[in-house]
C-alpha positions in Angstrom: 22.0 1.1 3.0 23.8 -2.2 3.7 23.4 -1.8 7.5 19.7 -1.1 7.0 19.3 -4.2 4.8 21.1 -6.5 7.3 19.1 -5.0 10.3 15.8 -5.6 8.5 16.8 -9.2 7.7 17.7 -9.8 11.4 14.3 -8.3 12.5 12.4 -10.5 10.0 14.1 -13.6 11.5 14.0 -12.4 15.2 13.8 -15.5 17.4 11.0 -15.9 20.0 13.4 -16.4 22.9 16.8 -15.0 23.8 19.6 -17.3 22.7 22.2 -18.5 25.3 25.2 -16.3 26.0 28.2 -16.7 23.8 30.1 -18.5 26.5 27.4 -21.2 26.5 27.3 -21.5 22.7 31.1 -21.9 22.1 31.4 -25.4 23.5 28.4 -26.5 21.4 29.9 -25.0 18.2 33.3 -26.6 19.0 31.6 -29.9 19.4 29.9 -29.6 16.0 33.1 -28.6 14.3 34.8 -31.8 15.6 32.0 -33.9 14.0 32.4 -35.5 10.6 29.9 -34.8 7.9 27.8 -38.0 8.4 27.7 -37.4 12.1 26.6 -33.8 11.6 23.9 -34.9 9.1 22.7 -37.4 11.7 22.3 -34.6 14.3 20.5 -32.4 11.8 18.1 -35.2 10.9 17.0 -35.8 14.5 13.5 -34.6 15.3 14.6 -32.8 18.4 16.8 -30.4 16.3 13.9 -29.3 14.1 11.5 -29.1 17.0 13.9 -26.6 18.7 14.5 -24.8 15.4 10.7 -24.4 14.7 10.2 -23.3 18.3 12.7 -20.5 17.9 11.9 -19.7 14.2 8.2 -20.5 13.6 8.3 -18.4 10.4 10.3 -21.3 8.8 6.8 -22.8 8.1 6.1 -19.9 5.8 9.2 -20.4 3.6 8.7 -24.2 3.5 5.1 -23.9 2.3 5.9 -21.0 0.0 8.7 -23.0 -1.7 6.5 -26.0 -2.1 3.7 -23.9 -3.6 6.1 -22.3 -6.0 7.4 -25.7 -7.1 3.8 -27.1 -7.7 2.6 -23.8 -9.4 5.5 -23.7 -11.8 5.0 -27.3 -12.7 1.3 -26.8 -13.3 1.7 -23.6 -15.3 4.4 -25.1 -17.5 2.0 -27.9 -18.5 -1.7 -27.6 -19.5 -3.0 -26.1 -16.3 -2.5 -22.4 -17.0 -4.4 -19.5 -15.6 -7.5 -18.7 -17.7 -7.8 -15.3 -19.4 -10.7 -13.6 -17.7 -11.0 -11.2 -20.7 -11.6 -13.9 -23.2 -13.3 -16.7 -21.3 -16.8 -17.1 -20.0 -16.6 -18.4 -16.4 -18.8 -21.4 -15.5 -19.3 -22.4 -11.9 -17.8 -25.7 -10.9 -16.4 -26.7 -14.3 -12.9 -27.9 -15.0 -11.6 -24.4 -15.7 -13.1 -23.0 -12.5 -11.4 -25.7 -10.4 -8.1 -25.2 -12.1 -8.4 -21.5 -11.5 -9.1 -22.2 -7.8 -6.1 -24.5 -7.4 -3.7 -22.2 -9.2 -5.0 -19.1 -7.3 -4.6 -20.9 -3.9 -1.1 -22.0 -4.9 -0.2 -18.4 -6.0 -1.5 -17.0 -2.7 0.6 -19.5 -0.7 3.7 -18.8 -2.8 3.5 -15.0 -2.9 1.8 -13.9 0.3 2.9 -16.4 3.0 6.5 -15.0 3.2 4.9 -11.7 4.2 3.4 -13.1 7.4 6.5 -13.4 9.6 5.3 -11.0 12.2 1.8 -12.5 12.5 3.1 -16.1 12.7 5.5 -15.1 15.5 2.5 -13.6 17.3 0.5 -16.8 17.0 3.5 -18.9 18.1 4.3 -16.6 21.1 0.7 -16.9 22.5 0.5 -20.7 22.3 1.9 -23.5 24.4 4.6 -25.5 22.7 2.3 -28.5 22.1 -0.3 -26.4 20.3 2.1 -24.0 18.5 2.3 -25.7 15.1 -1.4 -26.5 15.0 -2.4 -22.9 15.7 0.0 -21.6 13.1 -1.5 -23.9 10.4 -5.1 -22.9 11.4 -4.1 -19.3 11.0 -2.5 -20.0 7.5 -5.6 -22.0 6.4 -8.0 -19.2 7.3 -5.7 -16.7 5.6 -5.5 -18.6 2.3 -9.2 -19.5 2.2 -10.1 -15.8 2.6 -7.9 -14.9 -0.3 -9.2 -17.9 -2.3 -12.9 -17.1 -2.0 -12.2 -13.4 -2.8 -10.2 -14.3 -5.9 -12.8 -16.8 -7.2 -15.6 -14.2 -6.7 -13.6 -11.6 -8.6 -12.9 -14.1 -11.4 -16.5 -14.9 -11.9 -17.8 -11.3 -11.7 -15.0 -9.9 -13.9 -15.3 -12.7 -16.5 -19.0 -12.1 -16.8 -18.5 -8.3 -17.1 -15.9 -8.7 -19.8 -18.1 -11.1 -21.7 -21.0 -8.7 -21.6 -18.8 -5.9 -22.7 -17.4 -7.9 -25.6 -20.9 -8.7 -26.8 -21.7 -5.0 -27.0 -18.6 -4.2 -28.9 -18.7 -4.7 -32.7 -15.0 -3.8 -33.6 -12.9 -6.8 -33.0 -9.6 -5.0 -33.5 -10.6 -2.4 -30.8 -11.5 -5.3 -28.5 -8.0 -6.7 -28.8 -6.4 -3.3 -28.1 -8.3 -2.6 -24.9 -7.9 -6.1 -23.7 -4.1 -6.0 -24.1 -4.0 -2.7 -22.3 -5.8 -3.9 -19.2 -2.7 -5.1 -17.4 -1.2 -1.6 -17.9 -4.4 -0.1 -16.4 -4.1 -2.5 -13.4 -0.5 -1.6 -12.6 -1.3 2.1 -13.0 -4.1 1.6 -10.5 -1.6 -0.1 -8.2 0.7 2.9 -8.5 -2.1 5.3 -7.7 -3.2 3.1 -4.7 0.2 3.6 -3.1 -0.6 7.3 -2.6 -4.0 6.5 -1.1 -4.5 7.1 2.7 -6.7 4.0 2.8 -3.8 1.9 1.6 -1.5 3.3 4.4 -4.2 2.6 7.0 -4.6 -1.0 5.8 -0.8 -1.4 5.7 -0.5 -0.3 9.3 -3.4 -2.6 10.2 -1.5 -5.6 8.9 0.6 -5.4 12.2 -2.5 -5.6 14.3 -2.8 -8.4 16.9 -5.6 -9.9 18.9 -5.7 -11.7 22.3 -5.7 -15.4 21.8 -6.9 -18.2 24.1 -4.8 -21.3 24.8 -7.7 -23.8 25.3 -8.0 -26.4 22.6 -11.1 -25.2 20.8 -10.5 -21.5 21.8 -7.0 -21.5 20.3 -8.3 -22.9 17.0 -11.1 -20.4 16.8 -8.9 -17.5 17.6 -6.3 -18.7 15.1 -8.9 -18.9 12.4 -10.3 -15.5 13.4 -6.9 -13.9 13.3 -6.2 -15.4 9.9 -9.4 -13.9 8.4 -8.6 -10.6 10.0 -5.1 -10.4 8.6 -6.3 -11.6 5.2 -8.8 -8.7 5.1 -6.1 -6.2 5.8 -3.8 -7.8 3.2 -6.6 -7.7 0.7 -7.1 -4.0 1.2 -3.3 -3.5 0.9 -2.4 -5.7 -2.1 -5.6 -6.0 -4.1 -4.4 -3.7 -6.9 -1.2 -5.7 -7.9 -3.2 -8.9 -7.5 -5.8 -7.6 -9.9 -3.1 -6.5 -12.3 -1.7 -10.1 -12.2 -5.1 -11.5 -12.9 -5.5 -9.3 -15.9 -2.0 -10.2 -17.1 -2.8 -14.0 -16.8 -0.3 -14.6 -14.0 3.0 -15.2 -15.8 5.5 -17.0 -13.7 8.2 -14.4 -14.1 5.7 -11.6 -13.5 4.5 -13.3 -10.3 8.0 -13.6 -9.0 8.7 -10.0 -9.7 5.5 -8.8 -8.0 6.2 -11.1 -5.0 9.7 -9.7 -4.7 8.4 -6.2 -4.7 5.7 -6.9 -2.1 8.3 -8.6 0.2 10.7 -5.6 -0.3 7.8 -3.2 0.7 6.9 -5.3 3.7 10.3 -5.7 5.2 12.5 -2.9 3.9 10.2 0.2 3.3 8.5 2.5 5.7 4.7 2.7 5.4 5.1 6.3 4.3 7.4 5.4 1.4 6.2 5.8 -2.1 9.1 3.9 -3.8 6.8 1.1 -4.9 4.6 3.4 -6.9 7.6 4.0 -9.3 7.9 0.2 -9.8 4.2 -0.2 -10.5 4.2 2.8 -12.9 7.2 1.4 -14.8 5.4 -1.9 -15.2 2.3 -0.1 -16.3 4.3 1.8 -18.9 5.9 -1.5 -20.1 2.6 -3.2 -20.6 1.2 -0.1 -22.3 4.0 0.0 -24.8 3.7 -3.7 -25.4 0.0 -3.3 -26.2 0.7 -0.4 -28.6 3.4 -2.1 -30.5 1.9 -5.6 -30.4 1.1 -6.9 -33.8 
């Protein structure tokens, strides 16, 4: 099990080019060991060091932007900018709550989903010249996040309107509170059932799909945007159920971190035929169901 874990971590951080032979690396490491701490910090702060690092590990951008998104999202949600409850709020287009929902949803996608794109970012970087590599990667990420953002806002508006109409038809207030509190359990139960769906397996395999990309200035940007939209569509088909459950559960910080960890574990450590994640979603559905039953 430990060997499998280490091998998957190495594959997730596989460099784009073969490193020098150990005989060539030893003198460099020896020279670094002889440096003092300020001298070593000066070498690490040089732009050339980070240019070489990003050229070899372009997926570093994913972890940088994801960490920044987590920091901003936690700060916003610990203050007054929390996710709205779609079961109790009537969505209005282009009001303050709508814009706050859009900002938080975009930050959540950047925080949770960007670390899952290591393979796709390596594909974009390997197809581009060095001078265009970082630009193409960010065009790809922009298209990916925008596709998720537009889908999430559409679901927010439609689901909020549907829940408002259903609440107006319901006369028993206590029953309304019960079925509303049980909705996260229903969402995670749907996520557990979706793991067994052949459509989910097909979409999960499609997440590794690549496309030919041009290296001309405008062609590279267009192909990067097109590739980002394509991968976002496949990711939507794969992960729409846990994201819907998060929306129904009002996106708690700890819950988002747990779901993000489970998605990353599935992406990098499980075979596409594995059903292990279904047990995790079912356990979370049971926990929310018990919470809704015993909630006073």
